[in-house]
N, C-alpha and C positions, 0 to 999 in steps of 0.2 A: 519777097523775092518772087519773080515770075517763074513758075515751075517749068516753063518751057525754055527758059534761058539756058545757055551753055554753061554758065557758072553753076547753076543749081544741079544740072546733070552731072557735073564733075564731082559734086559732093557725095553722090551715091556710091555704095561699095561696088567694086567691080565684080562681075560674075565670071570668075576665072574658070576656064575649062579644066576638067580632070584629064588624066591620061586617056588617050584614045579619042580625044576631041569632044567628049561628052561633059556636060556640066554636072556638078554635085547633085543638083536638084533632079536632073533626069535620071541619075543613078539611083537615088532614093525612091523615086516613083516607080522605077521598073523592077527593083529588087524583089518586092513581095511576089510579083507575078512569076519571076524566074524561079523562086524557091518553091512555090506551089506546083509548078510544072515538074519539079523533081520528085514529088511524092510517089510512092510505089503503087498507090491505088487511087481510085476515084471516090471521093467522099460521097458524091451524089448517088452512087450505087451501093456502097458498102453498108451504110446504115439501114436503109429499107430492107435489105435481105436479112440482116440480123434480127430486126424486129419481127419480120414475118415468120422467121424460123421459130422464135420463142412462142409467138402466138399460136402457131400450129401445134407445137408440143403440148402447150397447156390445154388446148382444146381437145387433143387426143386423150390426155390424161383424165379430163373430166368425163369424157364419154366412156372410157374404160371403167372408171369407178361407178358410173351409173349402171353399167352392165353387171358389175360385181354385186352392187346393192340389190338389183332386181333378182339375180340368181339366189342370193341369200334369203331374201324375203319369200320368194316363190318356192324354192327347193329345200330350205332349211340348212342346218349346219353342214350336212354332207355334200351340199352342192358346191362348196369351195374347197380347194386344195389347201394344204398347210400354208404354203407361201402366200396364197391369196388372202387367207385370214390375217396373217401378219401384215401383208401389204395394206389391207383395208384399215387395220388398227393404226398403222403408221400414218396413213393418209388423213386420218382425223386430226392428227397433231401437226402434220407437215402438208398442208393442203396444196401448196404450189410446187410440189416436187413429185417426180415419178418415183414411187416407193417400191416398185416391183423388184428392181435389182438389189435394193437395200434389204428387202425381206428375204430374198434368196441367200444373200451373203450372210445375214445373221443366223439363219437356220443352219447353214453349213458350218459357220464358225463355232456355234455352240453345240452342234451335234444332234440337232433335231428340234421339233416344235416344242415338246414338253420341256426339254432342257433350256430352251430359249426363254420361255415364260417363267421358269423357276430360277433363272440366273439372277445373281445379285445386281442391284440397281447400279452400283459403281462399275461392275464389269460390263453391263450393257452400255453405259456411257462411254467407257474407255474403248471397248472393242468396236462398237458400232458407231462411235463418234456421235452419239445421240444427245439431244438436249433434254431438259427435264420433262417437257411435254411429251416427247416421244417415249421416254422411259416410263413415264406414268401411264401412258396408253397401254403398254405391254403388261405392266404390273397390275393394272386394274382388271385386266382380263384374267390373270392368275387369281387375284383376290375373289372375283366373282365365281370362278370355277370351284375354288375351295369352299366358299360359302355355300354353294349349291350342294356339294358333296357332303359337307358337314351336316346339313339339314336332314340328310337321310339317316343319320345315326343319333340325332338329337332327341332327347326325351323318349327314347324307346330302348328296350333291352338290347344290349350290345351283342350278346350271343345269338340273338334271333336276327340280327342284321349284320352278320359277319362279313359277307361280301361287300356290303356298303362301307363297312369300316375299312376293309382292305383297300378299296378304291380311293377312299379319302386319304389314307396314310400313304399310298403310293403316289398320289398326285402331289402331296405335300412334301415328301421326303426322298423320293427315288432319285432325284437329280441334284440333291445337295452335294456341294463340293467338300463339305466338312461333316464328319460323323456327329450325329446328334442323338441324344437319348431322351426319351419322354416316357412318362408314366400316365396311364389312364386309370383313374380312381373310380370305382363303381360302388353303388349302394347294394342293399340286400336284394333288390330286384334286378340287379345287373344293369342299371341305368347309369349313364355317365354323370359323375359328380364334377369331376375336374380333369382337364387335359393339360398336363404341366410338363414343360421342358425342364429337365433336371441338370443336364450339363452338355458340353460340346467336347469333341475329341474322341479318339478310339477308346473302346472299353478297357483295353489293357494298358493304356497310357493315362487315362483319367482316373481320379479317385472315385471308385464306385462304392458309395457308402450305403450299404444295405440298411444300416440303422436309420439313416436319414429318410430313406424311402418308407420304412415302416412308421417312422414318426409322423410323416406327412399323412399316411393312411389313417392313423389314429386321430390326427387333427381334423381330418375331413369326415370322420366316422365312416370310412370306407370299409367294406367287408371283402372286397376283391380288387385285384389290380391286374393290369396288362402292361408289360414293359415292351417298349418298341424302340428299335434303333435302326439306323440305315448304314449301308456299306457304300461309300462313294465309288468304290471300284465297279459297282454294278452287280457283283456276284453276291447273292444273299446267303451263300453257304456259311453256316456258323463256324466260328473258330473254337478252339478248346477253351479259351477264356470265356466265350459266350456261353458255352455249355456249363462251365463251372459256376458262372454267375447265376445262371438259371436255377441250378440245383441248390445253391446256397440261399437264394432269395426264397425259393419255395419252402425250404426247411425253416427259415426265420419266420415266414408267414404262418406256418402251422402252429407255432408256439403262441402267436398273437391272434389267431383265428382270422387271419387275412389270407384269402385264397389267391394264389397266383394262377390265373386262368391260362396265361400264355406269355411267351416271349417271342415277339414277331420281329424278324429281320427283313428290312425293305431294301431292295436294290433295283436298278434300272431293268434288270433281266427277270424280275419277279420277286417273290418273297419266300421266306422259310418260316414255318411254325414249329417251335421246339416241342410243343405239345403233340403235334401231329407226328413228329419224329420220335416220340416216346421218351423224351428227356424228362418230362414232368409226369 
């Protein structure tokens, strides 16, 4: 059939106009342009501004960390403030984030630099909304500090390194949220044989077994001991129960030739020595 014939043309579907005199095809073609014109912003401008803003922030963060690193290397530990130390630690684990606000928030939430580093890993993750890498960055700093302090009392007479021992105990126990009791077992030269955690919980609530402490001393062939516990309240003032425990332990030791050198109470506000107070 000839495509130009009238009969062939009549076989084609009619292009009926829509309301308003426009065809359906013209409506479909124009609709996308009408909907785009109704957008509340221009795509060509919004995206580049957002990208430039992020790039500028990241560039600023890198420069700031470079300056922190230079200050630390050139000026030593005292060159950085507490929040800057935490900021730098967090930046090692979260390299693409500005960690300065987070560092300040964490120090405020936990009540100080020392309390932050000593905080439980689960508390750090919960309060700071930190991932494992960031939590580990803070805990490795604490572990390194404790290892350094413990080296000062290792393999040397404890009584001749008393301040070094107090520094170590304070760093390890002063900010604990739970009361812990530990015993240091010494040999005849007053060198540390064993540093052993005995129990958790307050002295008047936990079963303080003097017999168990003495049995451990005999097992380790210790000739002297130092008992240490912390007060989570921060106040190292001994309670009546602390004083009674000290006297009972000293008396038991005399019968077994195990000397109680001291009972030390550690708190965030300092420490108390029951020997210095005349209890022993």
